[in-house]
C-alpha positions in Angstrom: 68.1 -28.0 166.7 66.8 -31.1 168.4 63.5 -33.1 167.0 60.2 -32.5 168.7 59.4 -35.6 166.9 61.6 -38.3 166.4 59.5 -41.6 166.3 59.0 -43.6 163.1 55.7 -42.6 161.3 52.8 -44.9 161.2 49.9 -45.8 158.9 46.4 -45.6 160.4 43.5 -47.0 158.2 39.9 -46.1 158.7 38.2 -49.7 158.3 35.5 -49.8 160.7 32.8 -48.7 158.4 30.7 -51.4 156.8 29.2 -49.3 154.0 25.5 -49.9 154.3 24.8 -49.8 150.7 27.4 -52.2 150.1 26.3 -55.4 151.9 29.8 -56.8 152.6 33.2 -56.1 154.0 33.9 -53.3 151.7 37.4 -52.8 152.8 38.5 -56.0 151.9 36.7 -56.7 148.8 39.1 -57.6 145.6 39.4 -55.0 142.8 43.0 -56.4 141.4 43.7 -58.7 138.8 45.2 -61.2 141.3 42.4 -60.7 143.9 43.9 -57.8 145.7 41.8 -55.2 147.6 42.4 -51.2 147.7 43.8 -51.8 150.9 46.4 -54.1 149.9 47.4 -51.3 147.4 47.6 -48.8 150.1 49.6 -51.1 152.6 52.1 -52.0 149.9 52.7 -48.3 148.6 53.1 -47.3 152.5 55.7 -50.0 153.1 57.5 -49.0 150.0 57.5 -45.5 151.4 59.1 -46.5 154.4 56.1 -46.9 157.0 56.8 -49.9 159.2 53.7 -50.2 161.4 49.9 -50.2 160.5 46.8 -49.7 162.7 43.8 -51.0 161.3 40.5 -49.5 163.0 37.9 -51.9 163.0 34.9 -53.0 164.6 35.9 -55.9 167.0 33.5 -58.2 165.8 35.4 -58.2 162.2 38.9 -58.9 163.4 39.0 -62.6 162.6 37.7 -61.5 158.8 40.5 -59.0 158.7 43.1 -61.5 160.1 42.1 -64.0 157.4 41.8 -61.8 154.6 44.7 -59.1 155.4 46.5 -59.3 158.6 47.8 -62.8 158.3 48.9 -62.2 154.8 51.1 -58.8 155.5 52.5 -59.5 158.9 55.9 -60.5 157.3 56.2 -57.2 155.7 54.7 -54.7 158.3 53.8 -54.6 162.0 50.0 -54.8 162.4 47.8 -53.5 165.1 44.0 -53.5 165.5 42.1 -50.5 167.0 38.4 -51.1 167.9 36.1 -48.3 167.1 32.9 -48.8 169.2 29.8 -46.8 169.7 29.9 -47.3 173.1 33.2 -45.5 173.3 31.9 -42.1 174.2 33.1 -39.4 177.1 32.2 -40.3 180.6 28.6 -39.1 181.5 27.2 -39.3 178.2 24.8 -41.9 176.9 23.9 -43.4 173.4 20.7 -42.0 172.4 18.0 -44.5 172.0 17.8 -46.1 168.5 21.1 -44.6 167.4 23.3 -47.2 165.4 25.0 -45.0 163.1 28.6 -44.6 164.2 29.6 -41.3 165.5 32.0 -40.1 162.2 35.5 -40.0 161.3 36.7 -37.7 164.3 35.4 -40.5 166.6 37.1 -43.2 164.6 40.5 -41.1 165.0 39.7 -40.8 168.8 39.9 -44.7 169.1 43.6 -44.7 168.5 44.2 -42.5 171.6 45.5 -45.2 173.9 47.6 -47.0 171.1 49.2 -44.6 168.8 52.1 -42.7 170.5 54.1 -41.9 167.3 53.3 -39.4 164.2 51.0 -40.9 161.8 49.0 -40.6 158.5 45.3 -41.4 158.6 43.6 -42.4 155.6 40.3 -44.4 154.3 40.3 -48.0 153.6 38.3 -47.7 150.5 40.0 -45.0 148.4 43.3 -45.5 146.5 45.7 -42.5 147.0 48.9 -43.1 144.6 52.4 -44.1 145.5 53.7 -40.6 145.4 51.2 -39.5 148.1 52.7 -42.0 150.7 56.2 -41.1 149.7 55.3 -37.5 150.4 53.7 -37.9 153.5 56.5 -40.0 155.0 59.1 -37.4 154.2 56.9 -34.8 155.8 56.3 -36.8 159.0 59.8 -37.7 159.3 61.0 -34.2 159.0 58.2 -32.3 160.8 59.4 -30.7 163.8 56.4 -28.9 164.7 54.1 -30.8 167.3 51.1 -28.7 166.3 51.7 -28.5 162.6 49.8 -31.0 160.5 49.5 -31.8 156.9 46.6 -32.8 154.1 47.2 -34.4 150.8 45.4 -32.5 148.3 44.3 -33.8 144.9 43.4 -32.2 141.6 39.3 -32.0 141.9 39.0 -33.4 138.3 41.2 -36.2 139.3 38.8 -37.5 142.0 35.6 -37.4 140.3 33.7 -40.6 139.6 32.3 -41.7 136.4 29.3 -43.2 138.2 27.5 -40.1 139.3 27.9 -37.0 141.4 30.2 -37.1 144.6 30.6 -34.9 147.7 34.1 -33.5 148.1 36.0 -31.2 150.7 37.0 -28.4 148.6 40.5 -26.9 150.1 41.5 -23.1 149.9 45.2 -22.9 150.3 47.3 -19.8 150.9 51.3 -19.8 151.1 51.1 -23.7 151.0 48.8 -23.8 154.1 45.3 -24.6 154.2 42.9 -21.6 154.7 39.6 -23.2 154.4 38.2 -26.7 154.1 34.3 -27.0 152.9 32.4 -29.6 151.7 30.5 -29.2 148.4 27.9 -31.6 147.6 26.9 -33.0 144.2 29.8 -32.3 141.8 30.4 -33.9 138.5 32.1 -33.9 135.4 29.3 -33.2 132.7 30.4 -33.0 129.1 33.9 -32.3 130.3 33.1 -29.4 132.4 33.5 -29.6 136.2 30.0 -28.5 137.8 28.1 -28.8 141.0 24.2 -28.7 141.7 23.3 -25.5 143.5 20.6 -25.1 145.9 18.0 -24.3 143.2 18.8 -27.8 141.7 20.6 -26.4 138.6 24.3 -27.1 137.4 26.6 -24.3 137.7 30.2 -24.6 136.4 33.2 -24.9 138.9 36.7 -23.4 138.1 39.5 -25.5 137.1 42.4 -26.2 139.5 40.4 -26.8 142.8 42.3 -28.8 145.3 40.0 -31.6 146.9 40.7 -33.6 150.3 40.1 -37.2 149.8 40.7 -37.5 153.8 44.3 -38.2 153.9 46.0 -36.5 156.9 49.1 -36.3 158.4 49.1 -35.7 162.2 51.3 -35.8 165.5 49.5 -37.3 168.7 48.9 -33.7 169.8 45.9 -33.8 167.7 44.2 -36.1 170.1 43.3 -33.7 173.1 42.3 -31.0 170.8 39.7 -33.4 168.9 38.8 -34.9 172.3 37.6 -31.5 173.2 35.6 -31.0 170.2 34.0 -34.4 170.4 32.8 -33.8 173.9 31.3 -30.3 172.3 29.7 -32.4 169.5 27.9 -34.9 172.1 26.7 -31.5 173.8 25.3 -30.2 170.8 24.8 -31.8 167.8 23.8 -35.3 169.0 21.1 -33.3 171.2 19.8 -31.6 167.9 20.1 -34.9 165.7 20.5 -37.8 168.1 20.2 -40.8 165.3 22.2 -39.4 162.5 24.9 -36.3 163.5 28.4 -37.4 162.9 31.7 -35.7 164.1 33.6 -35.1 160.8 37.2 -34.5 160.6 37.5 -31.9 157.9 34.9 -29.7 159.9 36.8 -30.2 163.1 40.2 -29.6 161.7 38.7 -26.4 160.1 37.3 -25.4 163.8 40.9 -25.8 165.3 42.2 -23.8 162.5 40.0 -21.0 163.7 39.8 -21.6 167.3 43.3 -23.0 168.3 45.4 -21.7 165.4 46.3 -24.9 164.3 48.3 -24.9 161.0 47.9 -27.7 158.0 50.3 -27.8 155.4 48.9 -28.8 151.9 51.1 -31.5 150.1 49.9 -32.1 146.5 49.4 -35.2 144.6 48.9 -35.4 140.8 47.4 -38.8 141.0 44.2 -40.1 140.0 42.0 -41.1 143.0 40.0 -44.4 142.7 37.5 -45.8 145.3 34.8 -48.4 145.7 
């Protein structure tokens, strides 16, 4: 049987967000003992796992900063290509609502790659640390995946993804026979006195079961995802943006859930036992 996909997998990093509360280029801020940023660790782990090319989704105005802090340092080890995400990059016939400054969300960020990325790819956040094993698993998955319409998600044990500095929002995954059945965002989750809990609609803390799997926005796709998401993004412009013109966002987990329901898309769930780390 011939491979449907035989191109070398690529790494795509979502790095266009400035982090409104952060006040700096959060993506290239240093966290390591030798001045490394999280993105340095991500790229190092990806290279070790076998990835040979990285696409960095950024705002065009930040290219010089990224080049100085990152691009120029890693080009000897991995091929680097910048992808620009811009508010103006919307389907023909649509316009930006007056006063809109907020980016369109993670689905829109992924669609920025549509004219550049032709190989299978993993996509992840610049400011999350995912652990070495996750990259090894994802590289292996993409190298062996023969189904152009099957994708993958790296799942993490929920308790390994919680922050010591307050409650967090996580996308909780329901898995059946190794495939994603449902993905739902749950807000305000925390570990209180060792017990996993979330804040319910009445503002009270309820216990969560142990062993839940969380998504940290680490996906593996083939280029076939792009036209599927383009269709959903146009629908988003027609509906969500009309209802919430200044803040509506097209979010990847929600859109993948929609594609599972409407297009029969299958998402294999891989498992990482690593602890998440982020800024």
